[in-house]
Steps between C-alpha positions, in 0.01 A plus 500: 500500500748553218500837325718728294721714721307805627670836459478570873650168615785660693279750684246227571758272659667781691167603656440141605843465662494845663173412673635169628825630648352602838303173514822304443698709747244425773451132413619185672603377156790747489547517878700821514549484877660156468708625210626796701588255778723301263285257300654410163238482225719362221423152375758229576555414135563867417765528772670182376487592132602865533780410740703727722418867434753642744659814360293493179254755366145386425213656306150369568255575219129522590582486871154588644551599867860387507513201736700283260724793412580572863551131575786495249651800680475309826684213335795723425436673167710818503228704331143414406267703281131420465281631220122494480239699308284553810607806699310385814691170484832681470406722795441189715830348383692815590336511841593136562861567400508782754355272767783255434762773526596480133602832344401592141860428399451140613133450404334735250156481345381658175145557374506436124367272230715190455544580131666828606732335751823574316432874523340494846740304720805670653770270356577391144544131586466253786667173593159338537171597336225318685127470442260301714171316477196657335682760291512402132124450470452878535711575192379489139840521325737226612771593250517856628513375858786260422699768319452745786589249771801366312636849439531543877705183562866585558776298328546186705158546656172322447124530481296276729129441449261306723146484369172312511486246220273614214356150475306575819311775314345258253372239747169500682505677837339217696710193423779625274448191288314630195626735229239773468699790350746545213866474609612703198238775522655835408201717587462672835303335779247739656366431847278672757572298815468705822721460805860388487708188550606643840136543610231350279226674698650850492258760357649646181385737228767478229447137407572498128831346398678439170747212483688289245621141472863443406595141416828384652652461155425864421671615821814295432515609137452869584789492749727294274446753219651774718836322514459366851592135543228289660673292768198307621123473492355317798135400538351456846210285620397750771318833515498786750121496528203268440484558125263203475252383761662154503842627611613415853715727717812326630710572807751692290225747406469392136183369338517173303267246343403198712747207488271286284454775243711532184699823524549793264744790545359780714802734499826538311829680546764610254852642509661677205853641513693770317857390413 
């Protein structure tokens, strides 16, 4: 349900994520053993759009347990830094980095709120500031996020964002064909769903969550206002999970609508550069 933002939204969300870290670390969804053995978890469109990261520094905001962060290090980034507000998540990320033989100089992780990133991370700027799927919906102030992220992009560098399309949040869960929520809603969305996307049946106690919708236009405008130049905005017809019951999993691992069904964007990606 929609509601005004509760005063304890940050603590509420942190408790939810802290509880789910060990569930995620043990899940087949994240497959840490396969990751340690060399599996790359980055999406193909991200790799193509970000390009060669060899010799470049990369900051990953809201990194969770660090699989994406460490995948960029494997692809040649000279230094990666991951930031997340969940200390248990950061602990797992640091342990994974150690398992891969990456020193803190090559792969560092910081426990801090994303709004405090400029003061929390070890460097003043990075060649690439990256943020992955399922991040912006946990933030109430998009302008503050954009200003913080942009301030960490080095001259000649860029911000890259891959995110679930906010249109999916306003459609019905079963078919994804009916508009049932307000696309422009500014209030917080409060939920009490137990379990987690990595294990729907997992027993959990901290089930309350506070999230926000951010229309694509608001994201683009917030970043453009910082002085970054938006190079592209791509919309994708695939999702990483069965967001709607009608989606079909394809051989490439993505979920899409059936061939006979009219499509809507399920994800989007954006690149914004600093001259």
